[in-house]
C-alpha positions in Angstrom: 14.6 47.4 76.4 18.8 47.3 75.3 20.5 43.6 75.6 23.0 43.4 78.2 26.4 43.2 77.2 29.1 42.9 79.4 32.3 45.0 78.5 35.7 44.7 80.0 35.2 48.1 81.6 32.1 47.0 83.3 33.7 43.9 84.6 36.7 46.3 86.0 34.1 48.3 87.8 32.6 45.4 89.6 35.8 43.9 90.5 36.9 47.0 92.2 33.7 47.4 94.2 34.5 43.8 95.1 37.5 44.8 96.1 36.9 48.1 97.7 33.9 46.3 99.7 31.2 48.9 97.8 28.4 46.9 98.9 25.7 49.4 98.7 26.7 51.0 95.2 27.2 47.2 93.7 23.5 46.1 95.1 22.6 49.2 93.3 24.1 48.7 90.3 23.0 44.4 90.0 19.2 45.4 91.1 18.7 47.1 87.3 20.4 43.4 86.2 18.7 40.8 84.5 19.8 37.6 86.9 20.8 35.9 83.6 23.2 38.5 83.2 24.3 38.5 86.8 24.9 34.6 86.2 27.4 36.4 83.4 28.9 38.3 84.8 30.2 35.8 88.1 31.4 33.3 85.4 33.4 36.0 84.3 34.6 36.5 87.8 37.4 35.0 89.5 35.6 32.4 92.2 36.2 34.6 95.4 34.7 37.4 93.8 31.7 35.4 92.3 30.7 34.5 95.8 31.0 37.8 97.4 28.5 39.3 94.6 26.2 36.6 95.0 25.8 36.6 98.7 25.2 40.5 98.3 22.2 40.0 96.3 18.5 39.6 97.3 17.2 35.7 97.9 15.0 36.2 95.2 17.5 36.7 92.6 20.5 34.7 94.3 18.1 31.9 93.7 17.7 32.3 90.0 20.8 33.3 89.2 22.4 29.8 91.1 20.6 27.9 88.1 22.9 30.0 85.4 25.9 29.7 86.6 28.9 27.4 85.5 29.0 24.4 87.6 32.3 25.1 88.9 31.4 28.6 90.1 27.6 27.5 91.5 30.0 24.7 93.1 32.2 27.5 94.9 28.9 29.1 95.5 27.1 26.5 97.4 30.5 25.6 99.4 30.4 29.1 101.1 26.4 28.7 101.9 25.3 27.0 105.2 22.7 24.0 104.8 20.0 26.9 105.8 20.9 29.2 103.6 20.7 27.2 101.0 17.7 25.6 101.9 16.4 29.3 102.1 17.2 29.5 98.1 16.2 26.4 97.2 12.8 27.2 98.8 12.7 29.8 96.2 12.7 27.6 92.8 10.6 25.2 91.5 10.8 21.5 92.4 12.6 20.8 89.1 15.8 23.4 89.6 16.0 22.7 93.4 16.3 18.8 92.6 19.1 20.1 89.8 20.8 22.1 92.3 20.7 19.4 95.4 21.9 17.1 93.5 25.0 18.6 92.7 25.8 18.3 97.0 27.2 15.7 99.0 25.2 13.2 100.4 25.3 14.5 104.0 24.6 18.4 102.8 21.8 17.3 101.1 20.4 15.7 104.3 20.8 18.9 106.1 19.4 21.3 103.3 16.0 19.4 102.8 15.7 19.1 106.8 16.1 23.0 106.7 13.5 23.3 103.9 10.8 25.1 105.8 7.9 24.1 103.4 7.8 20.5 104.1 5.7 19.7 100.8 8.5 21.4 98.9 10.7 19.1 100.4 9.1 16.1 100.0 8.6 17.0 96.2 11.9 17.4 96.0 12.8 14.3 97.1 10.7 12.2 94.9 12.4 14.2 92.1 15.9 13.2 93.4 15.3 9.6 92.8 14.9 9.7 88.9 17.8 9.5 86.9 19.1 12.3 85.2 18.5 11.4 81.9 14.8 10.7 81.9 11.2 12.4 81.8 11.4 12.3 85.6 15.1 13.8 86.1 13.5 16.7 84.1 10.1 17.9 85.2 8.8 19.5 88.1 5.9 19.1 90.3 4.4 22.3 90.5 1.7 22.5 88.0 -2.3 22.7 87.8 -4.5 20.0 88.2 -8.9 19.6 88.9 -10.6 16.4 89.4 -13.1 15.3 86.9 -15.6 15.3 89.5 -16.0 18.7 90.4 -18.1 21.3 89.4 -16.8 24.6 87.2 -17.3 26.9 90.7 -14.9 24.4 92.6 -12.3 23.6 89.6 -12.2 27.8 89.8 -11.6 27.7 93.2 -8.8 24.9 93.8 -7.0 26.5 90.5 -6.7 29.8 92.1 -5.2 28.0 95.4 -2.6 25.6 93.3 -1.9 28.7 91.0 -0.1 30.5 94.1 2.9 28.1 93.7 3.1 27.9 90.2 5.2 30.3 88.4 3.3 29.9 84.5 0.0 28.1 84.5 0.4 26.3 80.8 -2.5 23.9 81.0 -4.8 22.6 83.3 -4.8 18.8 83.5 -7.7 16.5 84.6 -7.4 13.2 86.4 -9.5 11.0 88.8 -9.8 10.0 92.0 -6.7 7.8 91.8 -4.8 10.7 89.9 -5.0 9.1 86.8 -4.6 11.7 83.9 -7.8 12.3 81.9 -7.0 14.8 80.0 -6.8 18.9 79.6 -8.9 21.8 80.4 -9.6 24.5 78.2 -9.6 28.1 80.2 -11.8 29.5 77.4 -14.7 26.4 77.9 -14.1 26.9 81.8 -15.1 30.7 81.3 -17.9 30.2 79.1 -19.8 27.3 81.2 -22.2 27.2 83.7 -20.3 27.3 87.4 -22.7 23.9 88.5 -21.2 21.9 85.3 -19.1 18.9 86.0 -15.5 19.0 84.7 -16.5 15.8 83.3 -18.9 17.2 80.7 -16.5 20.0 79.5 -12.5 18.6 79.3 -11.1 17.5 76.1 -10.2 13.6 76.4 -7.2 13.8 74.5 -3.6 15.0 75.8 0.0 14.2 74.7 1.7 12.5 78.1 5.2 10.9 78.6 6.0 8.4 81.0 8.5 9.3 83.4 11.1 6.7 82.1 11.1 8.6 78.8 14.4 9.6 77.4 14.6 13.5 76.9 15.7 13.0 73.6 12.2 11.6 73.2 10.8 14.1 75.2 12.1 17.2 72.8 11.4 15.2 69.7 7.6 15.3 71.0 7.6 18.7 72.1 8.6 20.0 68.9 6.8 17.8 66.9 3.6 19.2 68.2 5.3 22.5 69.1 4.4 21.9 73.1 5.4 24.4 76.0 4.3 21.9 78.5 3.6 17.9 78.4 2.1 16.5 81.4 4.2 13.4 83.0 2.9 10.2 84.2 3.8 7.2 86.0 3.7 3.1 84.8 -0.2 3.4 86.3 -1.5 6.4 84.0 -1.1 8.7 86.8 -0.3 12.3 86.8 3.2 13.0 88.9 4.5 16.5 86.5 5.1 18.1 84.0 7.9 19.5 81.9 8.1 22.4 80.0 9.9 24.1 76.9 12.1 26.0 79.2 13.0 22.3 80.7 14.2 21.1 77.4 16.1 23.8 75.3 19.2 22.5 77.2 18.4 18.8 76.0 18.0 20.0 72.1 21.6 22.1 72.9 23.3 19.2 74.0 22.2 17.2 70.9 23.2 19.9 68.8 26.2 20.2 70.5 26.9 16.6 69.7 25.6 16.6 66.4 28.4 19.6 66.2 31.1 17.7 67.5 30.5 14.6 65.8 30.4 16.2 62.2 33.9 18.2 62.9 35.5 14.9 63.9 34.1 13.3 60.6 35.8 16.1 58.8 38.8 16.3 60.6 39.2 12.3 60.2 38.7 12.7 55.9 
């Protein structure tokens, strides 16, 4: 598939469709556009146009587009949504993205949005994430993951994994915990598929797994994931309990921010010489 390119002609076409309120044509046009490209379009429109466009999208696409918008455009969109509408979009997102968006809202609106989220477990997970500082592993992590208990057998494990996987966009790893939720290790999918269904998980899991503390600096998390080429890393609290996971997608922005800082520092030094 050819990569998307926002041309001046396409932007004008979209602006004309918005101005003429040709909603069906606009919706049809946006159906074939990736959410990241929709966000790029919205970022080039004025705030009124951006709000109009995004409110026409179906909820699944609107929610992910919100995560890609420039801060000022996202603020304008959120200001034009009711607490219930924001909650509906939030329910479509992983907890880390949902928490990031809710954190941008005024305190009084935050409580309203949280109360409107129908999935109360999802709402509680978001509330928990909001407690962590932005510049910590806890501020980056999501609650969605697949975990199994060391005392389960393989059959029980598979059944539980199926149920848990419904709420996980992508399964990076299968983590093993004890009855106190302490992270013990990880489970190989190959071992799971080639082992008797009656075998206890404690007999087949791998007792070594890289992890980070919930208070770890994001830069350090980025270094660890880069060094060991990890797609995801589990996050534990001070008692060693599994509380979330960070994926490489979550850490990309941290890496980019650090690269931008290094570039700006280098540019400042060169200008002063």
